[in-house]
C-alpha positions in Angstrom: 24.0 105.4 11.0 24.3 101.7 11.2 23.2 99.4 8.3 20.2 97.2 8.8 21.0 93.6 9.8 19.3 92.3 6.7 21.6 94.4 4.5 24.6 93.1 6.4 23.5 89.6 5.9 23.0 90.0 2.2 26.5 91.6 1.8 28.1 88.9 3.9 26.4 86.2 1.8 27.5 87.9 -1.5 31.1 88.2 -0.2 31.1 84.5 0.7 29.7 83.6 -2.7 32.5 85.6 -4.5 35.1 84.0 -2.3 33.8 80.5 -3.1 33.7 81.4 -6.8 37.4 82.4 -6.6 38.3 79.2 -4.8 36.4 77.2 -7.4 38.2 79.0 -10.2 41.6 78.3 -8.5 40.7 74.6 -8.0 39.5 74.3 -11.6 42.8 75.9 -12.8 44.8 73.6 -10.6 42.8 70.6 -11.8 43.3 71.6 -15.4 47.0 72.0 -14.9 47.3 68.6 -13.2 45.3 67.0 -16.0 47.4 68.5 -18.6 50.6 67.5 -16.9 49.3 63.9 -16.6 48.4 63.9 -20.3 51.9 65.2 -21.2 53.5 62.6 -18.9 51.5 59.8 -20.5 52.4 61.1 -24.0 56.1 61.3 -23.2 56.0 57.8 -21.7 54.3 56.4 -24.7 56.8 58.1 -27.0 59.6 56.8 -24.9 58.2 53.2 -25.1 57.9 53.6 -28.9 61.4 54.9 -29.2 62.7 52.1 -27.0 60.9 49.6 -29.2 62.3 51.2 -32.3 65.8 51.2 -30.9 65.5 47.5 -29.9 64.2 46.6 -33.3 67.0 48.5 -35.1 69.6 47.1 -32.7 68.5 43.6 -33.4 68.7 44.2 -37.2 72.2 45.6 -36.9 73.3 42.7 -34.6 71.8 40.1 -37.0 73.6 41.7 -40.0 76.9 41.8 -38.1 76.5 38.2 -36.9 75.4 36.9 -40.3 78.5 38.5 -41.9 80.8 37.1 -39.3 79.0 33.7 -39.5 79.9 33.5 -43.2 83.5 34.4 -42.3 83.5 31.7 -39.7 82.2 29.1 -42.2 85.0 29.9 -44.6 87.7 29.6 -41.9 86.1 26.4 -40.6 86.2 24.9 -44.1 90.0 25.6 -44.3 90.5 24.2 -40.8 88.7 20.9 -41.8 90.3 20.8 -45.2 93.8 21.0 -43.8 93.2 18.9 -40.7 93.8 21.7 -38.3 90.8 21.1 -36.1 93.0 20.2 -33.1 95.2 23.3 -33.6 92.8 26.1 -34.7 89.5 26.9 -33.0 86.9 29.5 -34.0 84.1 30.9 -31.8 81.4 33.4 -32.7 79.9 35.5 -30.0 78.2 38.9 -29.4 81.6 40.6 -29.2 82.7 39.2 -32.6 84.6 36.3 -34.1 87.6 34.7 -32.3 90.2 32.6 -34.2 92.5 30.8 -31.8 95.8 29.2 -32.9 97.0 26.7 -30.3 100.4 25.6 -29.4 103.1 25.9 -32.1 100.9 26.4 -35.1 102.2 29.9 -35.9 105.4 30.1 -33.8 108.0 27.7 -32.5 108.3 27.6 -28.7 110.2 30.7 -27.5 110.2 32.4 -30.9 108.4 35.4 -32.3 109.1 34.4 -36.0 106.3 32.9 -38.0 107.1 29.2 -38.6 107.3 27.5 -42.0 104.2 25.6 -41.0 102.4 28.9 -40.5 103.5 30.0 -44.0 102.0 26.9 -45.5 99.0 25.8 -43.5 97.8 29.0 -41.8 98.3 31.3 -44.7 94.9 30.5 -46.3 93.2 31.5 -43.1 95.1 34.8 -43.0 94.0 35.3 -46.7 90.4 34.9 -45.6 90.8 37.4 -42.8 92.4 39.7 -45.2 89.2 39.9 -47.2 87.0 40.9 -44.2 84.8 43.9 -44.7 86.8 47.2 -43.9 84.2 48.0 -41.2 85.7 45.2 -39.1 88.8 45.5 -36.9 91.4 42.9 -36.2 93.1 42.4 -32.9 96.1 40.1 -32.4 96.7 38.7 -28.9 99.7 36.8 -27.8 99.7 34.4 -24.9 102.6 32.4 -23.4 103.0 29.7 -20.8 104.4 30.4 -17.3 108.0 29.2 -18.1 110.6 31.9 -17.9 110.6 35.5 -16.6 107.4 37.6 -16.6 109.2 40.3 -18.6 110.3 37.9 -21.2 106.8 36.4 -21.6 105.2 39.9 -21.9 107.7 40.9 -24.5 107.4 37.5 -26.4 103.6 37.6 -26.5 103.6 41.2 -27.7 106.2 40.5 -30.4 104.1 37.6 -31.7 101.1 39.9 -32.0 103.3 42.4 -33.9 104.5 39.6 -36.2 101.0 38.8 -37.1 100.1 42.4 -37.6 103.1 42.9 -39.9 102.0 39.8 -41.9 98.6 41.2 -42.4 100.1 44.5 -43.5 102.0 42.6 -46.1 98.6 41.4 -47.3 97.6 45.0 -47.6 95.3 45.2 -44.6 95.2 48.8 -43.3 97.0 49.2 -40.0 94.3 51.6 -38.8 92.1 48.5 -38.6 94.5 46.5 -36.5 95.8 46.4 -32.9 98.1 44.2 -30.8 97.9 43.0 -27.2 100.4 40.9 -25.4 99.3 39.1 -22.2 102.2 37.0 -21.3 101.1 34.2 -19.0 98.5 36.4 -17.2 95.5 34.8 -19.0 96.0 31.1 -19.1 93.5 29.0 -21.0 94.2 26.1 -18.6 95.3 26.8 -15.0 98.6 25.2 -14.1 98.3 25.4 -10.4 98.5 22.0 -8.8 99.5 20.2 -12.0 102.7 18.2 -12.7 104.3 16.0 -15.2 102.5 15.4 -18.5 99.3 17.1 -17.4 101.3 20.3 -16.6 103.0 20.2 -20.0 99.6 19.8 -21.7 98.3 22.8 -19.9 101.3 24.9 -20.8 101.0 23.8 -24.4 97.3 25.0 -24.4 98.3 28.3 -22.9 100.8 29.0 -25.6 98.5 30.5 -28.2 97.7 33.4 -30.5 94.2 34.8 -30.8 92.8 36.9 -33.6 89.6 38.7 -32.9 87.4 40.2 -35.6 85.0 42.8 -34.3 83.1 46.0 -35.1 
């Protein structure tokens, strides 16, 4: 016996209503999930920005403290440089990577020698004494540089030996060797390029390239 058409219409309408209700529930659940995910993303983003701001703030404080401490060290060394008339032979420079103290020409070593000169013992000793008193959190690196005269192997060996000589001097001043390192660059990193130069200009360039650099860093 077939159902009346009215009954079929009612059942069909009810079925469509249930289907739409299920679709609405699914869409609502999806919308809620999307909203929650967006809220979580916004929260994570805001936390990330806060953490970045905190990191930047802390980083600036640490950098300022490090710079302030090295700035005081630079002032002490600059005072000795001025007091002893070494401004043409010793240069200091403070940057983000630390403090650089550069001894030019034959201030510490005679040409071709890796033995500390008598001049170094007298005039540069006060600067080494100041470096000796640096906070143990700082490291000291001793770099040797030569001119381009002579064999490359000899220049590499000489520059390294000069760095070692300075390290040993600081060890005599009771600076821990764990805080120190040595680098010899030979003529590979000239301060003044020598290409195309001749005569007195060439000799001046070579004199500038013969140097020892002490770096103080953290």
